C-alpha positions in Angstrom: -7.9 -6.7 -25.7 -6.5 -5.4 -22.1 -4.7 -8.1 -20.6 -7.0 -10.0 -18.2 -6.9 -10.6 -15.0 -5.6 -14.2 -14.9 -1.7 -13.4 -16.2 -1.6 -9.6 -15.2 -4.9 -8.7 -13.2 -4.6 -5.3 -14.0 -7.7 -3.8 -16.0 -10.1 -5.5 -14.7 -9.0 -5.2 -11.1 -7.7 -1.3 -11.3 -11.5 -0.6 -11.9 -12.8 -2.5 -9.6 -11.3 -1.2 -7.1 -10.9 2.5 -8.2 -14.7 2.7 -9.4 -16.3 0.1 -7.1 -15.8 -2.0 -4.2 -13.7 -5.2 -4.6 -15.3 -8.2 -4.2 -14.2 -8.4 -0.1 -15.8 -5.2 0.0 -18.8 -4.9 -2.3 -21.8 -4.4 -0.3 -23.7 -7.3 -2.4 -24.6 -6.2 -5.9 -23.3 -2.8 -6.5 -26.4 -0.9 -6.5 -28.8 0.6 -9.3 -30.6 3.7 -9.8 -33.8 3.4 -7.3 -36.5 5.7 -9.2 -38.2 2.7 -10.5 -38.7 1.4 -7.3 -40.8 2.7 -4.6 -40.3 1.0 -1.4 -42.3 2.0 1.2 -41.6 2.2 5.5 -43.9 -0.9 6.8 -46.1 -0.6 10.0 -45.4 -2.0 13.4 -46.0 -5.5 14.1 -49.1 -5.4 15.3 -50.7 -8.8 15.2 -49.9 -12.1 16.2 -50.7 -14.1 12.8 -48.1 -16.6 11.6 -45.3 -15.4 9.8 -44.3 -17.1 6.9 -41.4 -16.3 5.0 -41.9 -18.2 1.7 -44.9 -15.6 1.8 -42.7 -12.6 2.6 -40.2 -13.3 0.2 -43.0 -13.6 -2.2 -44.1 -10.3 -1.7 -41.6 -8.6 -1.4 -40.6 -9.7 -5.1 -43.8 -8.3 -6.0 -43.2 -5.0 -4.7 -41.0 -4.2 -7.8 -42.8 -5.3 -11.5 -44.1 -4.5 -14.8 -41.9 -2.1 -16.7 -39.4 -2.2 -13.7 -39.1 -5.8 -13.8 -38.3 -5.6 -17.5 -35.7 -3.3 -17.0 -34.1 -4.9 -14.6 -34.0 -8.3 -16.5 -33.2 -6.8 -19.3 -30.1 -5.3 -18.5 -28.2 -8.5 -16.2 -29.3 -11.0 -18.9 -27.5 -8.5 -21.9 -25.0 -8.9 -19.4 -24.7 -13.0 -20.2 -24.0 -12.1 -23.4 -21.5 -9.1 -23.3 -19.7 -11.9 -21.3 -19.2 -13.8 -24.7 -18.7 -11.1 -27.0 -16.1 -9.6 -24.7 -14.2 -12.6 -25.1 -14.5 -13.0 -28.5 -13.5 -9.8 -29.2 -10.4 -10.1 -27.1 -9.1 -13.0 -29.0 -9.7 -11.5 -32.0 -7.6 -8.5 -30.7 -4.9 -10.9 -29.9 -5.7 -12.9 -33.6 -5.1 -9.2 -35.4 -1.6 -8.4 -33.6 -0.4 -11.9 -34.0 -1.3 -12.9 -37.5 -0.5 -9.1 -39.0 2.9 -9.2 -37.3 1.7 -6.1 -35.2 3.7 -7.8 -31.8 6.7 -9.0 -33.6 7.1 -5.2 -35.0 6.5 -3.8 -31.7 9.4 -6.3 -30.1 11.6 -5.5 -32.7 10.8 -1.9 -32.0 12.0 -2.8 -28.5 14.9 -4.5 -29.4 16.3 -1.5 -31.9 16.0 0.6 -28.3 17.8 -1.2 -25.9 20.1 -4.8 -25.7 18.8 -5.5 -22.3 16.5 -8.0 -22.4 14.8 -7.0 -19.1 13.8 -3.6 -20.3 12.8 -4.8 -23.5 9.5 -6.1 -21.9 8.4 -2.7 -20.6 9.0 -1.2 -23.4 6.9 -3.9 -25.4 4.2 -3.6 -22.7 3.8 -0.2 -22.9 3.3 -0.5 -26.7 0.9 -3.3 -26.3 -1.4 -1.5 -23.1 -1.6 1.3 -25.3 -2.9 -0.3 -28.7 -4.8 -2.4 -27.1 -6.9 0.3 -25.3 -7.3 1.8 -28.5 -8.4 -1.3 -30.2 -10.7 -1.7 -27.5 -12.0 1.7 -27.0 -15.3 1.5 -29.0 -16.7 -1.6 -27.4 -15.6 0.1 -24.1 -17.4 3.4 -24.7 -20.3 1.3 -25.5 -20.4 -0.9 -22.9 -19.6 1.4 -19.8 -20.6 4.8 -20.7 -23.8 4.5 -24.0 -25.3 1.3 -22.6 -25.3 2.4 -18.7 -26.6 5.7 -20.0 -29.8 4.2 -21.7 -30.3 2.2 -18.2 -30.4 5.3 -16.5 -27.1 3.9 -14.1 -24.9 6.9 -15.6 -24.8 10.7 -14.5 -21.7 11.3 -15.8 -21.0 13.4 -19.2 -18.8 11.4 -21.8 -16.1 14.0 -20.8 -16.1 13.8 -17.3 -16.6 9.7 -18.0 -13.2 10.3 -20.6 -12.0 11.4 -17.8 -12.4 9.5 -15.1 -11.1 6.6 -17.8 -8.0 8.5 -18.6 -6.6 7.9 -15.1 -7.4 4.3 -14.8 -5.6 3.8 -18.2 -2.8 6.0 -16.7 -2.7 3.2 -13.3 -3.5 0.2 -15.4 -0.5 1.5 -18.0 1.8 1.6 -15.3 0.7 -1.4 -13.5 1.0 -3.6 -16.3 4.3 -2.7 -17.1 5.8 -3.5 -13.8 3.8 -6.5 -13.6 4.5 -8.0 -17.2 8.4 -7.4 -16.7 8.4 -9.3 -13.8 6.4 -12.1 -15.1 8.6 -12.1 -17.8 11.8 -12.0 -15.7 10.7 -15.3 -14.0 9.8 -16.9 -17.4 13.4 -16.1 -18.5 14.9 -17.4 -14.9 12.5 -20.6 -14.9 11.1 -21.4 -18.3 9.8 -24.6 -17.1 8.1 -23.5 -13.9 7.2 -19.8 -14.6 3.6 -20.7 -13.6 4.0 -21.5 -10.6 6.3 -18.1 -9.8 3.5 -16.3 -12.1 0.7 -17.1 -9.8 2.4 -15.7 -7.2 3.1 -12.4 -8.6 -0.4 -12.1 -9.7 -1.8 -12.9 -6.1 0.5 -10.4 -4.1 -0.4 -8.1 -7.2 -3.6 -8.6 -6.2 -3.1 -8.4 -2.3 -1.8 -5.0 -2.4 -4.8 -3.5 -4.6 -6.7 -5.0 -2.0 -4.5 -3.1 0.6 -4.5 0.6 -0.8 -7.4 0.6 -3.1 -9.6 2.0 -0.7 -7.5 4.2 0.6 -5.0 5.4 -2.6 -6.6 4.7 -5.7 -10.2 5.3 -5.0 -9.3 8.8 -4.0 -8.4 9.8 -7.7 -11.8 9.4 -8.8 -14.0 10.2 -5.7 -13.7 12.8 -2.8 -14.4 11.7 0.7 -16.0 13.4 3.4 -16.4 12.9 7.0 -20.0 12.2 7.7 -21.4 14.7 9.8 -21.7 14.1 13.8 -25.7 12.9 14.2 -27.8 9.5 15.0 -26.6 7.9 11.7 -22.8 8.1 12.6 -22.9 7.2 16.2 -24.8 4.1 15.6 -22.3 3.4 12.5 -19.6 3.4 15.1 -21.4 1.5 17.9 -22.4 -1.3 15.4 -18.8 -1.0 14.4 -16.8 -1.3 17.9 -19.7 -3.7 18.8 -18.1 -6.4 16.8 -14.4 -5.3 17.3 -13.6 -3.0 13.7 -11.2 -0.4 15.1 -12.5 2.7 12.8 -12.8 5.7 14.5 -14.8 8.0 11.7 -17.0 7.0 9.1 -16.5 8.7 5.0 -18.8 9.6 2.6 -17.6 9.4 -1.0 -19.4 11.5 -4.0 -20.4 8.5 -6.1 -23.5 10.5 -6.9 -21.4 12.8 -9.9 -20.8 9.5 -11.8 -24.3 7.5 -11.0 -27.2 6.7 -8.6 -25.5 3.3 -7.5 -25.5 2.9 -3.5 -22.7 1.3 -1.9 -20.3 1.3 1.2 -17.4 -0.6 2.6 -15.5 -1.1 5.5 -11.6 -2.1 4.5 -8.1 -1.2 6.0 -4.8 -2.8 7.2 -2.5 -2.0 9.6 -3.9 1.4 10.9 -6.0 2.3 7.6 -9.2 0.8 8.5 -12.2 3.0 7.7 -15.8 2.8 6.8 -17.1 4.3 3.8 -20.4 4.7 2.4 -21.6 6.5 -0.4 -23.4 9.9 -0.9 -26.2 7.6 -3.0 -26.9 5.5 0.1 -26.6 8.3 2.7 -29.5 9.9 0.9 -31.7 7.0 -0.9 -31.4 4.7 2.3 -33.5 4.9 5.6 -31.3 4.8 8.6 -32.2 0.8 9.3 -31.0 0.3 5.4 -27.5 2.0 6.0 -27.0 -0.5 9.2 -28.1 -3.4 7.5 -25.2 -3.0 4.5 -22.8 -1.5 6.8 -23.4 -5.2 8.8 -22.9 -7.1 5.5 -20.0 -5.0 5.1 -18.5 -5.5 8.6 -19.1 -9.2 8.0 -16.4 -9.2 5.2 -14.1 -7.3 7.5 -14.2 -9.3 11.0 -14.4 -12.8 8.9 -10.9 -11.7 7.3 -12.6 -12.3 3.3 -10.3 -10.4 1.5 -7.7 -13.0 2.9 -10.0 -16.3 1.7 -10.6 -14.3 -1.7 -7.3 -13.9 -2.2 -6.3 -18.0 -1.2 -9.2 -19.1 -3.5 -8.2 -16.6 -6.3 -4.7 -17.6 -6.0 -6.0 -21.4 -7.1 -8.2 -20.0 -9.6 -4.8 -18.4 -10.7 -2.5 -21.4 -10.2 -5.2 -23.2 -12.8 -5.1 -20.4 -15.1 -1.1 -19.9 -15.9 -1.2 -23.8 -16.0 -3.5 -23.4 -18.7 -1.7 -20.5 -20.4 1.6 -22.3 -20.2 0.3 -25.2 -22.0 -1.8 -23.6 -24.4 1.3 -21.4 -25.3 3.1 -24.8 -26.4 0.2 -26.0 -28.4 -0.3 -23.1 -30.4 2.8 -22.0 -31.1 4.0 -25.7 -31.9 1.5 -25.4 -34.6 1.5 -21.5 -35.7 4.5 -20.0 -34.1 6.5 -20.3 -37.7 3.4 -18.0 -39.1 3.9 -15.8 -36.1 7.7 -15.8 -35.4 7.4 -16.7 -32.4 8.6 -19.9 -31.0 9.7 -19.5 -27.4 7.6 -18.6 -24.1 10.3 -15.6 -23.3 9.6 -13.7 -26.3 7.4 -10.5 -25.2 5.8 -11.1 -28.8 3.7 -13.8 -27.9 2.1 -11.9 -25.6 -1.2 -11.8 -27.1 -0.9 -15.6 -27.4 -1.0 -15.7 -23.4 -3.4 -12.8 -23.3 -5.8 -15.2 -25.7 -5.5 -18.0 -23.9 -6.1 -16.1 -20.7 -9.4 -15.0 -22.4 -10.8 -18.0 -22.5 -9.8 -19.4 -19.3 -11.4 -17.0 -18.0 -14.4 -17.0 -19.5 -14.7 -20.9 -18.9 -13.8 -20.1 -15.1 -16.7 -17.5 -15.1 -18.8 -20.1 -12.8 -16.1 -21.2 -10.8 -14.8 -17.5 -10.2 -18.8 -16.3 -9.6 -19.3 -18.7 -7.2 -16.7 -18.1 -4.8 -17.7 -14.4 -4.8 -21.5 -15.1 -4.1 -20.5 -17.8 -1.8 -18.5 -15.4 0.3 -21.0 -12.6 0.3 -23.5 -15.0 1.4 -21.5 -15.7 4.7 -20.9 -11.8 4.9 -25.2 -11.5 4.6 -25.7 -13.6 7.3 -23.5 -11.9 9.3 -25.0 -8.6 8.2 -28.3 -9.8 9.6 -27.1 -11.1 12.9 -25.5 -8.1 13.8 -27.3 -5.4 12.8 -30.5 -7.5 13.3 -32.5 -5.3 10.6 -34.2 -8.1 8.4 -36.8 -6.1 7.0 -34.3 -3.2 6.2 -32.1 -5.7 4.2 -34.9 -7.0 2.4 -35.9 -3.7 0.6 -32.3 -2.8 0.2 -32.4 -6.3 -2.2 -35.4 -4.5 -3.7 -33.4 -1.1 -4.4 -30.4 -2.9 -5.9 -33.3 -4.5 -8.5 -32.3 -1.9 -11.5 -29.2 -3.1 -11.7 -29.7 -7.1 -11.0 -32.2 -10.1 -12.1 -34.5 -10.5 -8.7 -35.7 -13.4 -9.4 -32.9 -15.5 -11.8 -33.6 -19.8 -12.2 -31.2 -21.8 -10.1 -28.5 -22.4 -13.0 -28.9 -19.1 -14.1 -27.7 -17.8 -10.2 -24.9 -20.3 -9.9 -23.3 -19.0 -13.6 -24.0 -15.9 -13.8 -24.2 -14.0 -10.7 -21.2 -13.2 -8.6 -23.3 -12.0 -5.9 -27.0 -13.7 -4.3 -29.8 -12.5 -6.3 -32.6 -10.4 -4.8 -35.0 -13.5 -3.7 -32.1 -15.4 -1.9 -31.4 -12.5 -0.1 -34.6 -11.1 0.8 -35.1 -15.6 1.7 -32.4 -15.3 4.1 -33.8 -12.2 6.0 -36.8 -13.8 5.9 -36.0 -17.3 7.5 -33.8 -15.4 10.1 -36.7 -13.0 10.9 -38.9 -16.5 11.4 -36.8 -17.5 14.3 -36.5 -14.6 16.0 -39.8 -13.3 15.7 -40.1 -13.6 19.5 -37.4 -11.2 20.4 -38.2 -7.6 21.6 -36.8 -5.7 19.2 -38.1 -7.5 16.0 -41.4 -7.4 17.8 -41.3 -3.9 18.0 -40.4 -3.6 14.2 -41.9 -3.5 11.0 -44.5 -6.0 10.0 -43.2 -7.9 6.8 -45.8 -8.0 3.9 -47.5 -11.9 3.6 
């Protein structure tokens, strides 16, 4: 399978930057079609009845029920199974390359082309990335196209989707060759401590993606235009100025060419700061919902969540590289003779590293999800305080429900959710509202259901 993120962080990270916002830039769960969810404008607050945030949360959740709720649960719970299917498939592909001596033959070809151990690595890596992409293509087509289309999450034709995948493959190929070449150079230089330096390489690579992705990679997949002047743009920029964000414009991407998902992000570094929302959010969201989502995104920017995530993920990488280093020695000690692989600096051992990284990534899922989810909760609270639109934030959570199960169990959310669930987010908003009922803008705002 494509080399997983713990070793080179190529395909998954490129996909997250190119086709959706990064962890530190996403607007909560990537949005979903809202055709099955009807959210009505709420009437102005007109009574002095006691406000119960728990009842309001339950009343909001009850607005999505029946077939819509079942479909949402089915889609998200299916993802649990696919986590294990993907991991098993990745390990199986690595085993195929090792036991059939395919990896050894690819290394031998690289050695015939050049005697330079440095240049043998990119030659091998190109073969490896191309072959694993082909071997995993059936699963990729099912998961990323047919399954998405069956749940109404895909607007593209197969031809258009294939075009995006071709661009993504090209990016992954180039990035993978560069990163793997650097990692193997480190392995040859410091075979005992290579995993420490490998952590640094992977972390720097991730940082580069955070910086350049929204500005240089995302436009390869979508067209970005300036939001027309008007009250919406003025209010978004006013919210940005109030929170110290140096953005002078608001951009709109044509995400509807791919799906009906709604999303936004605030990103940038050293003069590249930009506020972006997709056309689905502009067309499907209300004025207050747009401000609620962008308040969340501004929270990521103001709190430097990209740096926080980078630091925390670096520790995960460190543990991952250490595990891979240990596992390689153990596995090659047992099977290395059969695979014709003994030393970790042999590029033919890359499938071993990939299989170990896959296993580690699966085991670390609750940890990485917790890192992401807690970061998103912080941004939620910033956004609610900044935009002061608790009911709009709640209705946005409902509009995302076709993509993410609204009401999971506590352990289910802790293990499988990289963003807060709909219940958690609505409760956050209603709890905040309960403490601000006497504020003039909240008094004049909509009445929450009870």
